[in-house]
KOLDRENTOR-660031 format. One line per 10 residues: number of its first residue (from 1); their letters; for each residue y, z, x of C-alpha. Coordinates in nm, 4 decimals. Example, Ala and Ser with C-alpha at 12.3 -4.5 7.8 and 13.67 -1.06 7.14 Angstrom:
BEGIN
1 = AS = -0.4500/0.7800/1.2300; -0.1060/0.7140/1.3670
***
This chain:
BEGIN
1 = MKQTRKKYDA = -1.9793/1.6492/0.8755; -2.3444/1.6635/0.7679; -2.5888/1.7305/1.0484; -2.8994/1.5120/1.0377; -3.2393/1.6071/1.1686; -3.3649/1.4509/1.4869; -3.6496/1.2069/1.4547; -3.8966/1.2176/1.7394; -4.0744/0.8926/1.8186; -4.2701/1.0426/2.1080
11 = KFKVAIEDIQ = -4.4470/1.3030/1.8941; -4.7926/1.1696/1.9769; -4.7167/1.1349/2.3479; -4.5835/1.4895/2.3798; -4.8824/1.6330/2.1912; -5.1235/1.4504/2.4237; -4.9349/1.5738/2.7306; -4.9619/1.9305/2.6020; -5.3338/1.8959/2.5313; -5.3955/1.7655/2.8827
21 = ERSTLNELAS = -5.2337/2.0824/3.0194; -5.1105/1.9169/3.3389; -4.7815/2.1003/3.3037; -4.6711/2.4171/3.1293; -4.5245/2.4267/2.7826; -4.1890/2.5272/2.9303; -4.1899/2.2256/3.1652; -4.2732/1.9898/2.8789; -3.9998/2.1381/2.6625; -3.7350/2.0884/2.9288
31 = KHELSQLMIS = -3.8642/1.7418/3.0213; -3.8458/1.6108/2.6628; -3.5540/1.8325/2.5552; -3.7558/1.9967/2.2783; -3.8278/2.3519/2.1789; -4.1586/2.5038/2.2798; -4.2280/2.5832/1.9160; -4.1908/2.2166/1.8177; -4.4356/2.1047/2.0867; -4.6854/2.3732/1.9818
41 = RWKNEFIENS = -4.6619/2.2602/1.6181; -4.7151/1.8964/1.7171; -5.0157/1.9909/1.9288; -5.1726/2.1903/1.6432; -5.1023/1.9109/1.3953; -5.2578/1.6578/1.6318; -5.5710/1.8676/1.6812; -5.6113/1.9364/1.3079; -5.5779/1.5680/1.2158; -5.7730/1.4189/1.5044
51 = AVAFDAPRPT = -6.0977/1.4073/1.3054; -5.9412/1.1536/1.0691; -5.9648/0.8881/1.3421; -6.3441/0.9182/1.3343; -6.3855/0.9662/0.9593; -6.2160/0.6435/0.8587; -6.4585/0.3978/0.6978; -6.5380/0.1056/0.9208; -6.5605/-0.2417/0.7710; -6.9101/-0.3801/0.7374
61 = YEALEKQKDR = -7.0278/-0.6882/0.9226; -7.0378/-0.8834/0.5952; -6.6787/-0.7888/0.5131; -6.5633/-0.9006/0.8593; -6.7498/-1.2316/0.8251; -6.5959/-1.2872/0.4808; -6.2480/-1.2210/0.6215; -6.3169/-1.4541/0.9152; -6.4261/-1.7309/0.6744; -6.1064/-1.6846/0.4710
71 = YLGKIGDLEM = -5.8943/-1.7145/0.7855; -6.0833/-2.0215/0.9074; -6.0392/-2.1811/0.5649; -5.6674/-2.1094/0.5752; -5.6433/-2.2607/0.9247; -5.8240/-2.5713/0.7997; -5.5827/-2.6021/0.5062; -5.2821/-2.5708/0.7372; -5.4251/-2.8315/0.9760; -5.4700/-3.0703/0.6839
81 = QLDLPSVSIG = -5.1086/-3.0156/0.5826; -4.9992/-3.1004/0.9372; -5.2227/-3.4098/0.9590; -5.1206/-3.5555/0.6248; -4.7650/-3.6614/0.7238; -4.8875/-3.8232/1.0476; -5.1428/-4.0312/0.8558; -4.8859/-4.1459/0.6027; -4.6504/-4.2751/0.8762; -4.9322/-4.4457/1.0565
91 = VAWHNQNKFC = -4.9604/-4.2220/1.3612; -5.3138/-4.1755/1.4946; -5.3995/-3.8964/1.7348; -5.6695/-3.9468/1.9955; -5.8793/-3.7000/2.1958; -5.6404/-3.6797/2.4927; -5.3451/-3.5846/2.2693; -5.2024/-3.9340/2.2974; -5.0827/-4.1113/1.9910; -5.0272/-4.4681/1.8825
101 = FCAR = -4.8580/-4.6259/1.5849; -5.1042/-4.8109/1.3676; -5.0032/-5.1135/1.1622; -5.0657/-5.0769/0.7922
***
């Protein structure tokens, strides 16, 4: 039978725990059932790639406003699609979320 590699979902969590140094590497390894070498590799990988979090380009204010306008336009379109059937059957909505059937 073919042996598959383990996939670790807690890689980030274990690396952070090791960086905090609240417990020894041996304690972490036994707690998470990992080898000390694996935890050390994850810690080094985390430290090497941590600068990427700060180097990522941030969206400009104009880009965020443009995206907001697109979303608001989409919401308006969807509201119109919801209102159209109620108008065609003669249902009118009032401010207090009450409705009445209007004669046409």
